[in-house]
C-alpha positions, -999 to 999 in steps of 0.1 A, spaced: -283 -76 -532 -247 -77 -543 -242 -51 -570 -211 -69 -582 -230 -101 -589 -262 -85 -603 -270 -77 -639 -265 -41 -650 -276 -20 -679 -243 -26 -697 -228 -54 -677 -258 -75 -687 -250 -108 -672 -286 -120 -676 -285 -118 -714 -290 -153 -728 -259 -151 -751 -237 -139 -723 -249 -166 -700 -243 -193 -727 -208 -179 -734 -200 -180 -697 -212 -215 -693 -191 -226 -723 -159 -209 -712 -160 -208 -674 -138 -239 -673 -119 -251 -642 -122 -266 -607 -117 -234 -589 -132 -199 -591 -98 -185 -601 -94 -211 -629 -128 -202 -642 -120 -165 -642 -88 -171 -661 -106 -192 -687 -132 -165 -692 -105 -139 -695 -88 -157 -724 -121 -164 -741 -131 -127 -741 -95 -115 -750 -91 -137 -780 -126 -146 -793 -137 -109 -794 -116 -89 -819 -104 -55 -808 -117 -26 -829 -117 10 -816 -137 24 -845 -171 24 -830 -202 47 -829 -197 61 -795 -230 79 -795 -251 47 -791 -255 25 -760 -246 -7 -777 -210 5 -781 -207 1 -743 -227 -30 -737 -212 -65 -731 -238 -85 -749 -237 -63 -780 -199 -67 -781 -203 -105 -779 -229 -106 -806 -208 -84 -829 -176 -105 -822 -156 -73 -819 -154 -42 -797 -131 -17 -780 -118 -19 -745 -149 -7 -727 -175 -32 -739 -149 -60 -738 -143 -52 -701 -180 -51 -696 -184 -85 -713 -158 -101 -691 -175 -86 -660 -208 -99 -672 -195 -134 -679 -178 -134 -645 -211 -124 -627 -230 -150 -647 -205 -176 -634 -209 -164 -598 -177 -143 -596 -179 -108 -583 -169 -83 -610 -168 -46 -617 -152 -23 -643 -124 2 -639 -110 30 -660 -77 48 -666 -63 73 -690 -34 59 -710 -10 73 -735 -4 49 -764 31 57 -778 26 31 -806 -9 40 -818 -14 39 -855 -12 71 -876 -48 64 -888 -62 63 -853 -41 93 -841 -54 113 -871 -90 104 -861 -86 112 -824 -61 141 -827 -40 127 -798 -24 95 -785 -41 99 -751 -69 73 -746 -92 85 -719 -115 60 -700 -95 29 -711 -116 1 -697 -105 -30 -677 -122 -55 -655 -118 -59 -617 -125 -95 -605 -128 -104 -569 -108 -137 -564 -99 -152 -531 -110 -120 -514 -89 -97 -534 -97 -74 -564 -75 -82 -594 -73 -62 -626 -78 -80 -659 -74 -62 -693 -90 -83 -721 -88 -55 -747 -61 -66 -773 -67 -100 -788 -37 -123 -795 -39 -120 -833 -37 -82 -831 -8 -83 -806 12 -105 -830 6 -82 -860 17 -51 -840 45 -69 -820 27 -59 -788 33 -81 -758 0 -99 -752 -14 -95 -717 -16 -127 -696 -38 -133 -666 -33 -158 -638 -61 -146 -615 -36 -136 -588 -16 -107 -603 -30 -75 -620 -30 -78 -658 -25 -43 -672 -8 -29 -702 30 -33 -707 51 -2 -708 72 -16 -737 65 -37 -767 84 -68 -780 110 -45 -796 115 -26 -764 98 5 -778 78 25 -753 41 14 -755 15 22 -728 18 48 -701 -8 50 -674 -15 87 -668 -46 86 -645 -68 61 -629 -105 70 -629 -118 45 -604 -141 15 -605 -179 12 -611 -206 -14 -607 -217 -7 -643 -203 12 -673 -207 50 -668 -216 54 -704 -229 90 -701 -198 102 -683 -176 85 -709 -196 101 -737 -192 135 -721 -154 132 -717 -150 117 -752 -170 146 -768 -147 170 -750 -114 152 -757 -121 139 -792 -148 162 -807 -142 153 -843 -138 116 -837 -168 114 -813 -190 133 -837 -183 108 -865 -212 89 -851 -223 61 -874 -195 69 -898 -169 57 -873 -182 21 -879 -171 23 -915 -134 23 -904 -114 -8 -897 -84 -12 -873 -55 -23 -895 -18 -16 -893 -8 17 -909 
């Protein structure tokens, strides 16, 4: 059995809502075109919101992200992977630690740092090659923050830009943590609890926050 096409605990490509979303948005004559269409659907139809209850499984699950209509980078990457698998495209998830030089004061205060550990992206196997796709930041959010939106053509890696539209330093990749067939939620929780003890331990209270410009 191909683990990159099979449903996972968090990359739950067999969930009815995920399958329906994939059928609706996997548009195109080729596998690459369908992957690109799914990327933009997940990027822009699911609002980015980093204020989540990281103690619960649903904060890491693709279908829960879809049903909420919002999520942070990890479940959005899981959702794209789940949609791709549902459409017959091999997919996995990958992670990196990134330093966000333009993070909001509100989020920095909650986290205590501008280092984002276990930033999630999706790896899609297209034409025999693994290609990175990062569906985290929706277009509306990018416009509000003057961040360059990430485009995806199915051939080149789509990862964060080092500078924003005003040429200010933005994202800096510090460390790649590898790829996985499913979301390593327990490992992410462990690292989060060590890196952001106050933020992680907000638990359900984290969901009371909203991601708005500060």
